[in-house]
KEPAPA-274230 format. One record per residue (C-alpha): residue in three letters; x, y, z. Coordinates in pm, whole numbers, padded with zeros to 5 digits, always signed. Layout:
ALAXYZ...
//
This chain:
MET+00340+00004+02175PRO+00364+00364+01963LEU+00129+00652+02158LYS-00116+00722+02025LYS-00168+01077+01852THR-00424+01392+01947VAL-00572+01558+01728ASP-00405+01857+01811GLU-00083+01691+01825MET-00216+01563+01500ILE-00254+01873+01336LEU+00121+02077+01477ASN+00303+01765+01255LEU+00041+01857+00907PRO+00259+02058+00675GLN+00148+02383+00667GLN-00081+02353+00423GLU-00276+02040+00492ARG-00301+02198+00845ILE-00443+02510+00753ILE-00745+02339+00553VAL-00818+02125+00869GLU-00811+02403+01130ARG-01043+02564+00942LEU-01237+02261+00843ARG-01245+02184+01137SER-01371+02532+01289LEU-01665+02482+01035VAL-01797+02079+01221HIS-01775+02239+01521GLU-01992+02545+01421CYS-02258+02343+01263LEU-02236+02031+01455PRO-02212+02154+01869SER-02309+01852+01988ALA-02127+01580+01804THR-01869+01466+01978GLU-01499+01515+01817LYS-01228+01140+01892GLY-00852+01102+01743TYR-00835+00746+01522TYR-00705+00472+01428GLY-00388+00605+01685GLU-00269+00876+01423GLY-00494+01178+01616VAL-00772+01224+01280PRO-01053+01316+01379PHE-01362+01189+01359PHE-01678+01339+01461THR-01991+01127+01643HIS-02295+01180+01842HIS-02587+00897+01734ARG-02298+00745+01498MET-02009+00858+01328ILE-02060+01205+01085CYS-01814+01256+00963PHE-01425+01291+01008ILE-01110+01486+00849TRP-00810+01282+00703PRO-00497+01483+00603SER-00293+01328+00268SER+00010+01352+00510VAL-00131+01078+00801SER-00137+00705+00591TRP-00459+00526+00588GLY-00293+00214+00647PRO+00056+00089+00777LYS+00350+00308+00560ARG+00504+00185+00295SER+00922+00259+00363GLY+01006+00518+00117GLU+00601+00587+00094THR+00651+00937-00013VAL+00299+01212+00017ILE+00220+01259-00322ASP-00038+01554-00270HIS-00128+01732+00031ARG-00479+01706-00027VAL-00761+01680+00316THR-01073+01434+00299LEU-01371+01586+00422GLY-01577+01242+00462PHE-01880+01143+00545CYS-01988+00834+00766GLN-02354+00793+00641GLY-02297+00991+00257ASN-02480+00772+00086LEU-02840+00894+00286MET-02717+01185+00190SER-02886+01410-00060ASN-02608+01500-00227GLU-02766+01784-00475ASP-02476+01963-00635GLN-02255+01620-00701VAL-02012+01760-00473LEU-01973+01404-00312GLN-01760+01103-00396ALA-01820+00729-00331GLU-01573+00622-00549GLY-01768+00253-00500ARG-01742+00274-00196LYS-02182+00221-00069GLN-02223+00400+00256VAL-01891+00667+00290TYR-01869+00926+00051VAL-01589+01210-00030MET-01530+01609-00061TYR-01142+01685-00203PHE-00938+02041-00098TYR-00625+02054-00194SER-00627+02469-00059ILE-00847+02703+00206LYS-00941+02813-00124ASP-01116+02496-00225ILE-01379+02512+00097LYS-01668+02676-00012GLU-01844+02760+00343ALA-02190+02773+00256GLN-02120+02460+00066VAL-01934+02255+00266ARG-02155+02408+00601ALA-02510+02277+00394LEU-02368+01900+00395LEU-02296+01906+00769PHE-02614+02108+00854GLU-02759+01766+00678ALA-02510+01517+00802GLY-02625+01587+01116MET-02982+01577+01093VAL-02921+01161+00850ASP-02726+01187+01174ASP-03037+01268+01408
//
């Protein structure tokens, strides 16, 4: 049986570009949601943050969503910030994408420059209020 990775182990194994984005998003989540608990999921150490229920997650594209198929490669180095109750958020700026999902809404970051910190903070604070 394969060992489960911790969040820190997962981050250490990421390509540099993704690692920088994940580390910045992770610090913003810790800053904006101090009551949230971080836990690595899916055996890959993908960080999910919970308080009363799941609030958000940070998923780098290098970590497969499911079992890896032979020959599968990462096409881009985006990082997904997902909001587990995104359907309940105002999404005034229309930055959260449903992409056919009913509940989880996401946004993507391809570089550290894509992170508009004030916008991400506002979304994280709102997600925390939805959770409360």
